[in-house]
C-alpha positions as CSV (number, residue, x, y, z in Angstrom):
1,M,5.1,-0.4,4.0
2,I,5.1,-4.0,3.9
3,A,3.9,-6.0,6.6
4,E,2.7,-9.8,7.4
5,S,-0.8,-8.5,9.3
6,F,-2.3,-5.5,10.0
7,E,-4.1,-4.1,13.1
8,R,-7.5,-2.9,11.1
9,I,-6.9,0.9,13.0
10,H,-3.1,0.8,12.1
11,R,-4.2,-0.1,8.8
12,S,-6.7,2.2,8.5
13,N,-4.7,4.9,9.5
14,L,-2.0,4.7,7.5
15,V,-4.4,4.8,4.5
16,G,-5.4,8.1,6.1
17,M,-1.8,9.6,5.8
18,G,-1.5,8.6,2.0
19,V,0.5,5.4,3.2
20,L,-0.4,2.0,1.5
21,P,-0.2,-1.0,3.6
22,L,0.9,-4.3,1.7
23,Q,0.5,-7.3,3.2
24,F,2.8,-9.9,2.4
25,S,1.1,-13.5,1.1
26,E,0.3,-16.1,3.1
27,G,3.3,-18.2,4.7
28,E,6.2,-15.0,3.5
29,S,7.5,-12.8,5.6
30,A,10.9,-10.5,5.6
31,S,13.0,-13.2,6.8
32,S,11.4,-16.0,4.1
33,L,12.3,-13.7,1.5
34,G,15.8,-12.8,2.9
35,L,14.9,-9.4,3.2
36,S,17.3,-7.1,5.2
37,G,15.4,-3.5,4.8
38,R,18.3,-2.7,2.3
39,E,16.8,-3.1,-1.0
40,T,15.6,-1.0,-3.0
41,F,11.8,-2.0,-3.6
42,T,9.7,-1.3,-6.7
43,I,5.9,-1.4,-6.4
44,K,4.5,-2.9,-10.3
45,G,1.4,-1.7,-11.2
46,L,0.3,1.1,-9.7
47,A,1.4,4.1,-12.0
48,D,-1.5,3.5,-14.8
49,A,-3.8,2.1,-12.4
50,D,-7.2,4.0,-11.6
51,E,-7.8,2.2,-8.4
52,V,-5.0,0.7,-6.2
53,P,-5.6,-3.4,-7.8
54,R,-5.2,-5.5,-5.0
55,E,-2.8,-7.7,-5.5
56,L,0.7,-5.8,-7.0
57,T,4.4,-7.2,-7.3
58,V,7.4,-6.0,-5.6
59,S,11.0,-6.3,-6.6
60,A,13.5,-5.7,-3.6
61,D,16.5,-5.6,-5.7
62,D,16.7,-9.2,-7.2
63,T,13.9,-11.0,-5.0
64,E,10.6,-10.6,-6.4
65,F,7.8,-11.4,-4.7
66,K,3.1,-10.4,-5.0
67,V,1.7,-8.7,-1.7
68,T,-1.5,-7.5,-1.5
69,A,-2.5,-4.2,-1.2
70,R,-4.7,-3.8,2.0
71,I,-6.9,-0.8,0.5
72,D,-10.4,-2.3,1.8
73,T,-13.3,0.2,1.0
74,P,-13.8,2.6,-1.9
75,K,-13.6,5.9,0.9
76,E,-10.3,4.2,1.4
77,Q,-9.4,4.0,-2.4
78,R,-10.4,7.9,-2.7
79,Y,-7.9,8.7,0.4
80,F,-5.5,7.6,-0.9
81,R,-5.4,8.4,-4.6
82,H,-5.4,11.7,-3.0
83,G,-2.6,11.1,-1.0
84,G,-4.8,10.8,2.5
85,I,-7.7,12.2,4.2
86,L,-6.5,15.5,4.9
87,Q,-5.4,16.3,1.1
88,F,-8.9,14.5,0.6
89,V,-10.4,17.1,2.6
90,L,-9.2,20.4,1.5
91,R,-9.7,19.5,-2.4
92,E,-13.2,18.7,-1.5
93,L,-13.2,22.4,0.5
94,L,-11.7,23.8,-2.9
95,G,-13.8,21.5,-5.0
96,D,-10.9,20.3,-6.9
């Protein structure tokens, strides 16, 4: 999900569900970048990363822009890496 800003609890809930909250750079928005929501989005820099990098590059068809990954704590990094809180807890219970 890419947004201009996140309320703390909403951002944290997204991470808990395994959704990566991405924030547009200061002064940018979907409208300023000419995005309609119908584009195919590609996030570069996630595939081989052990942890989600703070800054990522997004391609939306022919438009490329920087975003900030809003995973703000080490615990959120762990939850996201496992696909969310539920998967994290289940893996902990199973000893994986």
